[in-house]
Every structure is written in structure tokens, then in C-alpha cells.
Backbone as CSV, one residue per row, in Angstrom:
resi,resn,N_x,N_y,N_z,CA_x,CA_y,CA_z,C_x,C_y,C_z
1,UNK,140.453,79.915,83.930,140.428,81.290,83.839,141.560,81.792,82.964
2,UNK,140.949,82.789,82.178,141.976,83.541,81.347,143.246,84.308,81.939
3,UNK,144.062,84.056,81.703,145.334,84.608,82.444,146.313,85.808,81.716
4,UNK,146.068,85.848,80.521,146.860,86.799,79.552,146.400,88.218,80.006
5,UNK,147.108,88.990,79.774,146.845,90.876,79.816,146.701,91.118,81.364
6,UNK,147.318,90.364,82.542,147.211,90.755,83.680,148.075,91.882,83.536
7,UNK,147.733,93.481,84.443,148.331,94.655,84.392,149.593,94.078,85.458
8,UNK,150.934,94.501,84.829,152.103,94.109,85.647,152.819,95.651,85.992
9,UNK,152.069,96.926,85.738,152.637,98.106,86.149,151.852,98.586,87.168
10,UNK,152.461,100.060,87.600,152.052,100.515,89.032,151.858,99.488,90.037
11,UNK,150.899,99.582,91.035,151.032,98.995,92.262,151.270,97.574,91.955
12,UNK,150.735,96.744,90.744,150.988,95.483,90.690,152.294,95.156,90.630
13,UNK,153.028,96.055,89.859,154.789,95.457,89.706,155.600,95.541,90.928
14,UNK,154.816,95.898,92.183,155.710,95.924,93.382,154.791,94.976,94.224
15,UNK,153.546,94.372,94.050,152.994,93.473,94.935,153.425,92.224,95.245
16,UNK,153.703,91.670,96.386,153.839,90.347,96.463,153.196,89.421,95.340
17,UNK,154.150,88.295,95.093,153.689,87.268,94.256,152.384,86.446,94.712
18,UNK,152.307,86.342,96.236,150.822,85.688,96.772,149.772,86.591,96.531
19,UNK,149.931,88.003,96.815,148.605,88.951,96.413,148.110,88.980,94.911
20,UNK,149.231,88.714,93.981,148.920,89.111,92.656,148.199,87.741,92.352
21,UNK,149.056,86.393,92.838,148.648,85.085,92.239,147.168,85.000,92.955
22,UNK,146.787,85.540,93.960,145.340,85.804,94.597,144.490,86.632,93.935
23,UNK,144.544,87.661,93.483,143.923,88.364,92.773,143.494,87.811,91.325
24,UNK,144.480,87.216,90.712,144.103,86.794,89.380,143.227,85.596,89.606
25,UNK,143.197,84.591,90.743,142.496,83.475,90.895,141.204,83.905,91.198
26,UNK,140.826,84.861,91.573,139.322,85.217,92.328,139.242,86.352,91.122
27,UNK,139.628,86.788,90.123,139.094,88.105,89.651,138.059,87.509,88.531
28,UNK,137.150,88.185,88.362,136.508,88.531,86.973,136.641,89.433,85.830
29,UNK,136.109,88.744,84.898,136.619,90.024,83.687,135.721,91.075,83.351
30,UNK,135.872,92.264,83.226,134.951,93.106,82.812,135.247,93.934,81.634
31,UNK,134.373,94.014,80.559,134.787,94.969,79.300,133.835,95.985,79.181
32,UNK,134.150,97.251,79.012,133.567,98.351,78.611,133.726,99.056,77.251
33,UNK,132.993,99.493,76.717,132.792,100.464,75.292,133.202,101.797,75.968
34,UNK,133.828,102.589,74.897,133.593,104.010,75.126,132.424,104.838,75.665
35,UNK,132.756,105.175,76.611,131.477,106.175,77.146,130.627,105.141,78.364
36,UNK,130.804,103.888,78.222,130.285,103.145,79.469,130.525,103.591,80.929
37,UNK,129.535,103.682,81.479,129.855,103.862,83.036,130.194,102.544,83.688
38,UNK,131.230,102.470,84.656,131.131,101.257,85.508,130.531,101.435,86.658
39,UNK,130.598,102.545,87.207,129.529,102.727,88.513,129.692,104.098,88.463
40,UNK,128.623,104.496,89.271,128.305,106.104,89.207,128.540,106.710,91.038
41,UNK,128.634,107.722,91.115,128.929,108.199,92.379,127.640,108.048,93.350
42,UNK,127.375,107.447,94.640,126.513,106.812,95.361,126.056,105.645,95.135
43,UNK,126.739,105.017,93.869,126.331,103.351,93.856,127.068,102.328,94.836
44,UNK,126.661,101.413,95.394,126.938,100.610,96.073,127.870,99.639,95.690
45,UNK,129.458,99.940,96.291,130.485,98.996,95.653,131.153,97.961,96.742
46,UNK,131.533,96.970,96.059,132.451,95.781,96.910,133.269,95.274,96.222
47,UNK,133.670,96.128,95.018,134.694,95.716,94.323,135.745,96.252,94.118
48,UNK,137.166,95.826,93.990,138.475,96.216,93.622,138.607,96.010,92.430
49,UNK,139.309,97.024,91.571,139.156,96.727,89.991,140.909,96.888,89.562
50,UNK,141.142,96.255,88.617,142.391,96.392,88.062,142.247,96.632,86.609
51,UNK,142.782,97.795,85.925,142.529,98.132,84.621,143.737,97.434,83.692
52,UNK,143.288,96.302,82.711,144.096,95.612,81.893,144.509,96.387,80.770
53,UNK,143.510,97.196,80.089,143.760,97.811,79.207,142.867,98.992,78.863
54,UNK,143.122,100.420,78.242,142.263,101.298,78.302,142.182,102.390,79.403
55,UNK,141.468,103.400,79.614,141.648,104.389,80.666,140.157,104.569,81.157
56,UNK,140.046,105.209,81.961,138.724,105.426,82.960,139.147,106.562,83.407
57,UNK,138.046,107.539,83.150,137.906,108.845,83.963,137.170,108.685,85.224
58,UNK,137.428,109.458,86.240,136.777,109.497,87.657,136.292,111.080,87.840
59,UNK,135.100,111.017,88.121,134.584,112.658,88.222,133.608,112.368,89.548
60,UNK,133.229,113.723,89.750,132.334,114.003,90.835,131.279,114.892,90.286
61,UNK,130.282,115.111,91.240,129.396,116.276,90.892,129.181,116.963,91.954
62,UNK,129.452,118.459,92.151,129.463,119.363,93.377,128.012,119.506,93.551
63,UNK,127.582,120.175,94.654,126.288,120.787,95.228,125.453,121.171,94.378
64,UNK,126.182,122.084,93.050,125.522,122.582,92.324,125.239,121.993,90.960
65,UNK,125.710,120.842,90.963,125.514,119.831,89.731,126.627,119.823,88.785
66,UNK,127.690,120.664,88.824,128.662,120.633,88.288,129.853,119.669,88.278
67,UNK,130.058,119.082,87.061,130.920,118.037,87.038,132.610,118.447,87.349
68,UNK,133.308,117.936,88.319,134.764,118.012,88.511,135.412,116.519,88.344
69,UNK,136.195,116.621,87.378,136.962,115.627,87.043,138.444,115.503,87.706
70,UNK,138.468,114.174,88.355,139.277,113.904,89.812,140.861,113.354,89.144
71,UNK,140.558,112.496,88.224,141.484,111.608,87.811,141.628,110.905,86.335
72,UNK,142.384,110.576,85.706,142.491,109.293,84.731,143.209,108.475,84.967
73,UNK,142.831,107.070,85.219,143.369,105.815,85.347,143.703,105.155,84.105
74,UNK,144.854,104.579,83.894,145.233,103.844,82.474,145.813,102.361,83.152
75,UNK,146.134,101.588,82.145,146.555,100.195,82.169,147.241,99.924,83.269
76,UNK,147.090,99.168,84.245,147.722,98.826,85.343,147.641,99.394,86.605
77,UNK,146.539,100.381,86.761,146.144,101.264,87.920,144.917,100.104,88.614
78,UNK,145.143,100.464,89.698,143.874,99.936,90.570,143.274,100.860,91.338
79,UNK,141.971,100.283,91.597,140.887,101.506,92.274,139.995,100.593,92.982
80,UNK,139.191,101.312,93.941,138.155,100.832,94.826,138.880,99.934,96.027
81,UNK,140.009,100.319,96.408,140.658,99.335,97.459,139.701,99.666,98.660
82,UNK,139.132,100.591,99.084,138.319,100.480,100.509,137.048,99.817,100.176
83,UNK,136.771,99.418,99.159,135.666,98.504,99.286,135.879,97.051,99.299
84,UNK,137.210,96.935,99.451,137.707,95.567,99.918,137.178,95.347,101.428
85,UNK,137.487,96.559,102.015,137.467,96.411,103.377,136.019,96.821,104.073
86,UNK,135.577,97.742,103.493,134.376,98.161,103.744,133.215,98.550,102.947
87,UNK,132.543,97.773,102.091,131.576,98.050,100.976,130.756,98.972,101.540
88,UNK,130.699,99.985,100.486,129.502,101.265,100.656,129.487,101.930,99.234
89,UNK,129.103,103.592,99.448,128.796,104.065,98.488,130.096,104.327,97.534
90,UNK,130.275,104.610,96.606,131.441,104.747,95.680,131.451,106.533,95.727
91,UNK,132.218,107.041,95.925,132.488,108.469,96.116,132.832,109.330,94.716
92,UNK,132.839,108.609,93.422,132.899,109.254,92.043,132.116,108.096,91.110
93,UNK,132.258,109.023,90.049,131.794,108.016,88.850,133.073,107.840,88.081
94,UNK,133.085,106.661,87.447,134.002,105.951,86.550,133.482,105.896,85.120
95,UNK,133.909,106.365,84.144,133.395,106.385,82.702,134.807,105.826,81.995
96,UNK,134.327,105.086,80.788,135.263,104.572,80.008,135.592,105.621,78.958
97,UNK,137.062,106.397,78.738,137.476,107.028,77.973,137.599,106.558,76.414
98,UNK,137.809,104.923,76.539,138.114,104.105,75.542,137.628,102.748,75.722
99,UNK,137.783,101.886,74.770,137.389,100.543,74.954,138.197,99.864,76.374
100,UNK,137.530,99.418,77.475,138.411,99.412,78.611,138.271,97.377,79.029
101,UNK,139.289,96.914,79.309,138.893,95.642,79.840,139.656,95.630,81.543
102,UNK,138.958,95.339,82.401,139.252,95.355,83.708,139.278,93.919,84.194
103,UNK,139.858,93.526,85.321,139.482,92.579,86.288,139.302,93.062,87.716
104,UNK,137.974,92.431,88.182,137.190,92.709,89.371,137.605,91.593,90.511
105,UNK,138.012,92.140,92.001,137.778,91.043,93.075,136.854,91.911,94.051
106,UNK,136.187,90.790,94.366,135.294,91.393,95.462,135.599,90.953,96.737
107,UNK,134.869,92.081,97.601,134.881,91.858,99.010,134.988,90.482,99.570
108,UNK,133.729,89.838,99.651,133.818,88.424,100.246,135.171,87.651,99.685
109,UNK,135.294,87.593,98.363,136.563,86.950,98.037,137.681,87.120,98.799
110,UNK,138.355,88.581,98.691,139.400,88.897,99.368,139.713,88.910,100.909
111,UNK,138.510,88.961,101.579,138.319,88.661,102.851,138.619,87.237,103.422
112,UNK,137.997,86.338,102.411,138.184,84.870,102.969,139.845,84.723,102.636
113,UNK,140.339,85.209,101.610,141.664,84.891,101.129,142.891,85.436,102.281
114,UNK,142.111,86.633,103.007,142.923,87.348,103.873,142.808,86.549,105.175
115,UNK,141.856,85.870,105.330,141.843,84.993,106.344,142.722,84.083,106.381
116,UNK,142.826,83.479,105.194,143.371,82.139,105.006,145.122,82.677,104.776
117,UNK,145.304,83.650,104.392,146.785,84.483,104.472,146.759,85.899,104.898
118,UNK,146.755,85.867,106.329,146.980,87.195,106.942,147.718,87.927,106.391
119,UNK,149.209,87.741,105.680,150.009,88.411,105.404,150.004,89.354,104.191
120,UNK,148.849,88.882,103.284,148.424,89.764,102.580,147.575,90.944,102.935
121,UNK,147.323,91.148,104.200,146.563,92.364,104.708,147.414,93.598,104.543
122,UNK,148.750,93.208,104.687,149.733,94.163,104.998,149.788,95.261,103.268
123,UNK,149.793,94.060,102.425,149.893,94.585,100.894,148.568,95.807,100.852
124,UNK,147.607,95.384,101.033,146.488,95.797,100.898,146.226,97.377,101.502
125,UNK,146.787,96.976,102.970,146.500,98.498,103.717,147.484,99.372,103.377
126,UNK,148.765,99.043,102.584,149.491,99.826,102.122,149.012,100.442,100.850
127,UNK,148.483,99.896,100.072,147.967,100.241,98.554,146.718,101.285,99.055
128,UNK,145.764,100.733,100.201,144.654,101.952,100.678,145.433,103.268,100.983
129,UNK,146.331,102.939,101.928,146.977,104.125,102.703,147.624,105.223,100.847
130,UNK,148.394,104.716,100.272,148.460,105.099,99.125,147.523,106.088,98.563
131,UNK,146.425,105.541,98.348,145.152,106.202,97.719,144.666,107.267,98.319
132,UNK,145.000,106.976,100.044,144.517,108.290,100.875,145.086,109.511,100.675
133,UNK,146.330,109.148,100.447,147.437,110.267,100.883,147.233,110.865,99.216
134,UNK,146.986,110.183,98.069,146.618,110.905,96.675,145.513,111.626,97.255
135,UNK,144.136,111.258,97.622,143.267,112.051,97.787,143.335,113.181,98.774
136,UNK,144.226,112.940,99.565,144.538,114.467,100.467,145.348,115.398,99.792
137,UNK,146.335,114.834,98.860,146.955,116.072,97.945,145.988,116.683,97.018
138,UNK,145.142,115.783,96.441,144.113,116.555,95.275,143.139,117.280,96.223
139,UNK,142.926,117.191,97.312,141.958,118.365,98.250,142.880,119.248,98.052
140,UNK,144.141,119.325,98.843,144.973,120.495,99.134,145.134,121.120,97.983
141,UNK,145.159,120.504,96.685,145.718,121.531,95.844,144.558,122.034,95.086
142,UNK,143.402,121.530,95.281,142.201,122.238,94.851,141.749,123.408,95.784
143,UNK,142.165,123.490,97.046,141.745,124.319,98.001,142.814,125.660,97.922
144,UNK,144.481,124.907,98.032,145.248,126.180,97.904,146.163,126.538,96.790
145,UNK,146.200,125.412,95.841,147.030,126.254,94.715,146.282,127.177,93.973
146,UNK,147.096,127.945,93.284,146.358,129.009,92.248,146.176,128.283,90.958
147,UNK,145.171,128.534,90.107,144.588,127.683,88.921,146.037,127.196,88.166
148,UNK,146.671,128.508,87.651,147.615,127.805,86.862,148.732,126.795,87.312
149,UNK,149.039,126.805,88.693,149.929,125.794,89.411,148.909,124.431,89.265
150,UNK,147.764,124.374,89.512,146.845,123.266,89.370,146.837,122.490,87.737
151,UNK,146.684,123.709,86.991,146.541,123.205,85.465,147.874,122.607,85.288
152,UNK,148.774,123.307,85.562,150.416,122.534,84.959,150.633,120.998,85.642
153,UNK,150.131,120.946,86.907,150.137,119.657,87.616,149.419,118.815,86.827
154,UNK,148.269,119.241,86.532,147.293,118.139,85.983,147.651,117.884,84.430
155,UNK,148.029,118.450,83.678,148.959,118.514,82.548,150.043,117.237,82.501
156,UNK,150.602,117.767,83.587,151.821,116.867,83.556,151.353,115.443,83.882
157,UNK,150.763,115.460,84.725,150.129,114.035,85.351,149.321,113.414,84.371
158,UNK,148.575,113.890,83.799,147.645,113.315,82.481,148.815,112.860,81.520
159,UNK,149.606,113.495,80.942,150.639,112.861,80.145,151.705,111.887,80.262
160,UNK,151.652,111.695,81.920,152.450,110.639,81.999,152.058,109.311,82.162
161,UNK,152.406,108.184,81.145,152.020,106.966,80.992,153.019,106.057,81.347
162,UNK,153.076,105.397,82.379,154.162,104.820,82.942,155.425,105.646,82.546
163,UNK,156.505,105.004,82.022,157.860,105.811,81.696,157.626,106.721,80.568
164,UNK,156.508,106.641,79.631,156.434,107.038,78.566,155.602,108.775,78.705
165,UNK,155.944,109.483,77.826,154.998,110.699,77.927,154.282,110.777,76.562
166,UNK,152.608,111.009,76.693,151.636,110.689,75.795,152.099,112.397,74.939
167,UNK,152.117,111.852,73.497,152.445,113.066,72.703,151.367,114.204,72.740
168,UNK,149.917,113.927,72.667,148.861,114.924,73.010,148.183,114.209,73.984
169,UNK,147.625,115.292,74.645,146.742,115.249,75.687,145.339,115.390,75.089
170,UNK,144.420,114.409,74.934,143.084,114.609,73.997,142.229,115.363,74.839
171,UNK,142.100,116.417,75.228,141.185,116.978,76.219,140.845,118.606,75.877
172,UNK,139.950,118.719,75.619,139.222,120.128,75.254,139.850,121.087,76.704
173,UNK,139.619,122.438,76.366,140.019,123.298,77.086,138.470,123.361,78.423
174,UNK,137.471,122.722,77.970,135.995,122.761,78.993,136.577,121.388,79.841
175,UNK,137.177,120.507,79.263,137.428,119.005,80.170,138.649,119.400,80.863
176,UNK,139.743,120.182,80.478,140.761,120.604,81.572,140.154,121.405,82.561
177,UNK,139.228,122.358,82.212,138.481,123.456,83.312,137.784,122.516,84.179
178,UNK,137.358,121.211,83.904,136.710,120.568,85.301,137.893,119.774,86.044
179,UNK,138.702,119.462,85.142,139.910,118.848,86.167,140.519,119.540,87.114
180,UNK,140.556,120.934,86.815,141.236,121.724,87.681,140.359,122.566,88.740
181,UNK,138.953,122.600,88.606,138.041,123.158,89.002,137.779,125.009,88.948
182,UNK,137.786,125.129,87.592,138.107,126.131,87.128,137.110,126.609,86.203
183,UNK,136.848,128.010,85.302,136.375,128.289,84.196,137.087,127.956,83.057
184,UNK,136.333,127.885,81.769,136.955,127.453,80.606,137.607,128.735,79.978
185,UNK,137.102,130.069,80.402,137.849,131.270,80.046,139.326,131.504,80.658
186,UNK,139.129,130.980,82.046,140.529,131.254,83.028,141.610,130.189,82.416
187,UNK,141.173,128.804,81.946,142.172,128.227,81.557,142.489,128.275,80.071
188,UNK,141.574,129.139,79.192,141.742,129.445,77.818,143.096,130.466,78.122
189,UNK,143.116,131.518,78.811,143.985,132.512,78.868,145.012,132.134,79.376
190,UNK,145.355,131.189,80.151,146.442,130.474,80.983,147.193,129.695,79.720
191,UNK,146.151,128.795,79.072,146.758,127.986,77.898,147.642,128.807,76.727
192,UNK,146.961,130.182,76.592,147.487,130.993,75.768,148.700,131.431,75.709
193,UNK,148.951,132.041,77.364,150.063,132.486,77.514,151.097,131.480,77.515
194,UNK,150.929,129.852,77.843,151.875,129.307,77.719,152.385,128.854,76.470
195,UNK,151.274,129.074,75.583,151.652,128.733,74.037,152.468,129.872,73.484
196,UNK,152.105,130.986,73.942,153.147,132.271,73.472,154.592,131.903,74.145
197,UNK,154.868,131.364,75.082,155.937,131.221,75.479,156.692,129.995,75.306
198,UNK,155.872,129.036,74.460,156.443,128.124,73.855,156.527,126.907,74.490
199,UNK,155.751,126.690,75.721,155.433,125.583,76.741,154.540,124.615,76.280
200,UNK,153.622,125.000,75.325,152.541,124.065,74.996,152.247,124.349,73.594
201,UNK,151.661,123.492,72.986,151.167,123.661,71.796,149.608,123.074,71.773
202,UNK,148.521,124.279,71.199,147.267,123.740,71.191,146.830,123.481,69.673
203,UNK,145.794,122.481,69.621,145.325,121.980,68.197,144.119,121.247,68.849
204,UNK,143.173,121.136,67.533,141.961,120.548,67.727,142.167,119.087,68.543
205,UNK,142.947,118.864,68.434,143.020,117.288,69.130,143.458,117.312,70.765
206,UNK,143.997,118.647,70.999,144.260,118.675,72.616,145.514,119.721,72.782
207,UNK,146.200,119.087,73.651,147.342,119.972,74.304,148.514,119.291,73.690
208,UNK,149.441,119.706,73.354,151.199,119.096,73.130,151.829,119.661,74.397
209,UNK,152.607,119.079,75.052,153.817,119.622,75.875,154.987,119.708,75.049
210,UNK,155.485,120.854,74.987,156.715,121.042,74.115,157.975,121.186,75.401
211,UNK,157.757,121.911,76.422,158.858,121.992,77.372,158.374,121.638,78.720
212,UNK,158.739,120.136,79.069,157.964,119.697,80.492,159.102,120.228,81.703
213,UNK,159.989,120.705,81.490,161.006,121.441,82.425,160.002,122.770,82.998
214,UNK,159.829,123.558,81.785,159.160,124.632,82.031,157.831,124.636,82.626
215,UNK,157.119,123.840,82.355,155.557,123.474,82.866,155.855,122.965,84.284
216,UNK,156.830,122.015,84.523,156.969,121.677,86.067,157.447,122.960,86.753
217,UNK,158.115,123.578,86.224,158.548,124.825,86.912,157.083,125.990,87.424
218,UNK,156.176,125.975,86.697,154.753,126.331,86.735,154.156,125.578,87.839
219,UNK,154.510,124.341,87.374,153.680,123.480,88.640,153.937,123.423,90.129
220,UNK,155.434,124.118,90.139,155.788,124.106,91.650,155.680,125.358,92.091
221,UNK,155.026,126.531,91.338,154.809,127.711,92.086,154.047,127.565,92.928
222,UNK,153.693,128.040,93.944,152.866,128.193,95.104,151.927,129.583,94.865
223,UNK,152.474,130.741,94.101,151.779,131.882,93.734,152.108,132.342,92.525
224,UNK,151.142,132.539,91.809,151.313,132.898,90.474,150.537,134.285,90.046
């Protein structure tokens, strides 16, 4: 099996050698073009995925049919951990934002490997626990934080790429509104205020962060 371009960032940078070797040995390659859907909310899933290259957006639909973007994952990220232990319906839709290459590990293959090497279960439980904590934080932010703080946190998060900062966040105001569960008008007013303060710069290509420290201070505010 092809062994190049296996992600070494994110969780895999700290995973045990046995777990990394196992995943490489049983993984299958998946390629997506920009706009392709890997799976939709409600689909049955039994596979853990690692992003070798590219980025994926994860979104859900509200009862009113409104799209809410939850996350963007990039090279090195893993998702679908729960499916390794308990295959079931996917809780979000995964869409390629650009050409994407992934590796997939199926539930049956991983369970067989864990039976042969039970110590691998510790790594996987820790990984699943981390994702559950992340989801809880996302829920708390959507419920309790004011919109400007949610927007600042989301921009900071989406412009982090490992140890680097993205020069421009290529999202429209409507797309940012989806990420924070707000209207485009509310997001536009907040961005305009930050632009006047010299915190960000807006363009047709998206949003450029000029002052990350100031944006972080806004993200830390509980009330605005």
C-alpha cells in the first residue's frame, strides 16, 4: 500500500507508533474534488478518517433547514472516531472545500486490531474523549457566548493552521454567519466595527486578521 503523505500533525503527531502503524496498514485511500460530499448528516458511518491533504467543512441542518457550519478540518486532522466503537448515523455533513486526500479505517478492521493489541484502545479512547470535549465547548459557545465573542473565536480558530497563521480567511460574511449561528447583517456590523478599529481587513477574498492580540481579547469577553 502507498505509504507517502501519511499525516504527522494533530493527534497523529502524538499517537503511539503501534497505533500509527496499524492505521497505515489497514487504511484505504479516498480522494475528493472541491465541493464533493464525503458523507451527509444522517448517513450510516463506520469509518475513521485522517486528512492527508486539503480541508473539509462540517455542517448540520437545523429543524428549520438552516445550515450551521461547525468546523473546518485540515491536513493531519482525524474525525469519525466514535464510528470505530459504535457505527451509527453521521451527526454532520462533511464537504470538501478544495481537493482532498484522506485515509479511512473501518470499524471492523480497528476492532480486530484492538483485540490483538488491547493497549491501542487507550489511544483511541483519549482521542474520542478529546472530540467530545470539543463538541461540548462548541455547544456552550453557541448557547452562552455573545455573537461577537463567538465570531472572534471562530476567526482565530479558522486562521490557525498548525504552527502557522493563514494570511486570509477565504469566507464570505454569509459563511461566517453560518459558523456562529447569526445573521449576515449582525456579522457585517461586527466586522465593520473591527475594521475601523484596525483589528481586521476585509476584501473580496475574505478576512485578513491584522491584530490577533486584539481579536483574542474580544474572544475572551463574556459580555459585549
